[in-house]
C-alpha positions, 0 to 999 in steps of 0.5 A, spaced: 362 880 421 358 886 421 354 889 427 348 894 427 348 898 434 341 901 436 341 906 441 334 909 444 333 915 448 341 916 450 344 923 451 346 926 445 354 927 448 354 919 449 351 918 442 356 922 439 362 919 442 359 912 441 358 913 434 365 915 432 368 909 436 363 904 433 364 907 426 371 906 426 370 899 427 365 898 421 359 897 426 353 900 423 349 905 428 342 908 429 339 912 434 332 914 436 330 919 441 325 915 444 321 909 444 315 912 441 319 913 435 314 911 429 319 907 426 321 903 432 320 896 430 323 897 423 330 899 427 329 894 432 329 888 426 335 891 423 339 891 430 344 886 432 344 889 439 339 895 443 342 900 448 336 903 451 337 909 456 331 910 461 330 917 458 328 914 452 322 910 455 316 913 454 313 908 460 317 904 465 323 901 463 321 894 464 315 895 460 320 897 454 324 891 455 318 887 455 316 890 448 323 890 445 324 882 447 317 881 443 320 884 437 327 881 437 332 876 440 338 880 440 342 883 446 339 889 450 343 893 455 339 898 459 342 904 462 340 908 468 342 914 472 343 910 479 342 903 482 335 901 483 334 894 485 327 893 483 328 896 477 334 892 475 330 885 477 324 887 473 328 889 467 332 882 467 325 879 468 323 883 462 328 880 458 334 885 458 341 882 458 345 887 462 344 893 466 349 899 467 348 905 472 351 911 475 358 914 472 360 909 467 364 911 461 364 910 454 369 905 454 366 901 459 359 901 455 363 899 449 366 893 452 359 891 455 357 891 447 362 887 445 362 882 450 354 881 449 355 881 441 361 876 442 356 872 446 350 872 441 355 870 436 357 864 440 350 862 442 348 862 434 354 858 432 353 853 438 346 852 436 347 847 431 350 842 437 345 844 443 347 838 447 354 841 448 355 848 452 362 851 452 363 857 457 370 859 458 374 853 461 367 850 463 364 845 458 357 842 459 356 836 455 349 834 456 349 828 451 355 825 455 352 828 462 359 830 463 362 837 466 369 839 465 373 845 467 379 845 462 382 838 462 379 836 469 372 832 470 367 835 475 363 830 478 356 833 480 349 830 482 343 830 478 340 836 481 347 840 480 348 838 473 341 840 471 342 847 475 349 848 471 346 846 465 340 851 465 345 857 467 350 854 461 345 854 456 344 862 458 351 865 459 351 872 462 343 872 463 340 873 469 336 867 471 331 869 477 331 864 483 323 862 481 325 860 474 331 856 477 327 852 482 321 851 477 326 848 472 330 844 476 325 842 482 319 843 478 313 841 483 317 837 488 315 839 495 319 842 501 323 845 495 325 853 497 330 858 496 334 855 501 335 849 497 337 853 491 342 857 495 345 850 498 346 847 491 349 853 488 354 853 494 356 846 492 357 848 485 361 853 487 365 849 491 366 844 485 368 849 479 370 855 482 378 856 484 376 860 490 369 859 492 369 864 497 370 869 491 366 866 486 368 869 479 363 864 475 357 863 478 355 870 480 349 872 485 345 878 482 342 881 488 335 881 489 334 877 483 338 870 482 344 868 479 348 868 472 354 864 469 359 869 467 362 868 460 
């Protein structure tokens, strides 16, 4: 499958290094100096994945992610010089799929790009059978109301099942605590953030090999949770 990578506002050295690598993998490659480029919409429409650097945001990063998400459904990876919990939460809320900061290498960025493209392809492939979600060894069969970890059946309460179904529908996407509470419990009274934490803990007990060090249901600090693919 042919992919088209779009980079917005990335440092020239990073752009050149990544361009040489993706070209060898038969990936098409486009780069824009910033989000104010006149042809932004046309480039975004042709992209399979967008990498945006904070230097390329003519306004705040969350605003740019929100704008990109309105233009496309493809994965968006945000690059930042340093960790900022509020910015990370805001860009995830605005539609970003990944947030990479600090002294990252081209190799790590490329690995994340490949992972996001793979998940996007798997999501499209499974769209024809949306009642069954497969994430690694985990299978959530909505039609049968059944969860399997490999060959092992996992018994869940209705709320646990619904919580896991929502996360399995959006693997690797950070979901806010507020979104999960609203979608699982709706307007039920006496439901708070602690209720969500308790159910996440129970899910980890049932599907994680080591619940004390979860590898599947990950906490996104200051924001919520995501299911690792």
